[in-house]
Structures are given as C-alpha cells and as structure tokens.
N, C-alpha and C positions, 0 to 999 in steps of 0.2 A: 722774280721780275722777268717779264717776257722779253724775247729777243728784240722785237721791234722797239720797245721802249728804251732798251739798254743801247741800241744803235743810234737812236735819236739823241740820247744823252751824250754819247761819245762825240757825235757830230757837233752838238752845241758846244762842248768844251773845246774841241779842235777849232771851231769857228772862232770862238772867244780868244783862244791862244794865237791864232793867225792874224787877227785884226790889227793889232798894234804894228807888228813887223810889215804887214801889208801896206797899211796906211803910210808908214815911214817911207818905204820904197817908193810908193806912188808919188808923194810929195817931192821926193828928191828927183824923180824923173820929171815931174811937171815943172821943177825949177830948171833942169837942164834943157827942157824944151821950151822954156819961156811962156809957159800957159798962164793965162789969167784965170781968176776965180770962176768966171762963167765957164770957161772951157773945161777947167778941172771938174766942176760940178756935173757938166754934161757927160764926161767920160765916166763918172762915178754913178751915173743914172739919175741925176738931178735930186739929190737929197735935199731936204729943207735948208735954207741959209744957215740957220742956227745950228743944225747938226753938222753941216759941213765945216763951219768955222770953229766948232768944238773939237772935230776930229783934227783939224788943222793945228789948232792951239795946243791940244793935249798930245797929239801924235798917238792917239789910241782911241779906244772905245770898242764897242761891239758892233760890227757891221754885218749886213745880211749876206746870205750866200750869193746873191746877185752882185753885190758890190765886190765881193771877194773874187767872183769870176771875172768881172770887168777888170780889176786890178791884175789878176793873172794874165789876161790878154795883153794889157799894157806892158807888163814885165816881160812877156815873151816877145813883144814887138821891139822893145828896147834892147833886149839881149840879141835878137837876130840882127838889128842894126849895128850893134857893137861888133859882131862877127862879120858882117858884109863890109863894113867900113872901119878899118883899124883906127882911122883918125876920128877921135870922139867928137871933135867939132862937126866934121863932115856927117857923122851918123846922126848927131842931134839936129842938124839943119835939114836932113833928108825928109823928115816928117812934115815940114812946112813948105818944102819946094813942090812946084808944080810937077805933075808926073803925066807922061803921055800913055802909060799902060792903060789898056781898056778898062780895067778896074776903077781907075781914077778919072778918066776922060779929061785930062789937062788940068785937073784940080789936085790938090795935095792929099797925101794920106790922112792928114789931120782933118782936112775938110770931110772926108769920108767917115773918120771916126767920130766927128762931132755931129753926124746925123742923129746920134743919141740911141741907136739900137745896138744891143750886144752883138748882133749878127754882123755889124759893120767893123767892130773890133775884131771879131773872128775872121772876117774876110781879109783884113790888112795882115793879120797874123799869118793866115794861110799863104797869102801872096809872098810874104818875106821868107816863110819856110821854104816854099817852092824855089825861090831865088837862091837860097843857100844850098839847094840840091839835096 
C-alpha cells in the first residue's frame, strides 16, 4: 500500500469520526446563538436542505473537510467569546451585536460570518484571538 493512499484512508476515517461530535457541538452553539436554519446552513457552507436536516435530526453523518473547517472556526469563535466574556449570556449576545471595529463596520460579527465565505469565519476568529492577546 503506498503512503499517499494510506494517508488518504486515515484522513477519511478521522473525518468520519469527527463528523458526529463536530455537528453536535455546532448545533449546540447555534442554539446558544439563536440561529435559524438558514443562518446555520450558511455557516455550514449551504449544504442541501435534506442533508442539513438529516445532520440536525441524526446529530451525525459524514461531513466534508470544508464543513469540518467551518465548524472548527465556529468552535474557536465560541471558545474565544467564552474566554473574553465570562458571562455566557453576554458572550452569546456579542455575536449578534453591532460592532464598531473596522472589520465589522457597524454590523455584527454574525453578519460578517453570514457572508458565506470560510474566510469570513477565519477573519472573525482571528479578530477574537487578537482581542484575547
């Protein structure tokens, strides 16, 4: 068995093993942030409705690397907010609050994240990491 094939196999197994826990964490965060289904789908990269609702119903499935990357950014954003704002309600509210920082231009971080690009999730995560120092 060649090395490249073996690495792809390991990656596929890891991806499958991470999918369920990642989706459960994402849907819990979505609940805390009061996100509707359309917002959730956008953050996940706009999977088809049937796929999205299957993931939500089963809290599992096999998601792509792109979806795992998006969820990873959401988890990082959530964690950074919990560190920056020890009050959970305040941390969860920040995501939807207007923000004067140049990155947001008076809009909320959620507005930026809902632009649909993974780079927008990255930008919000990077901003929060910088705020943490």
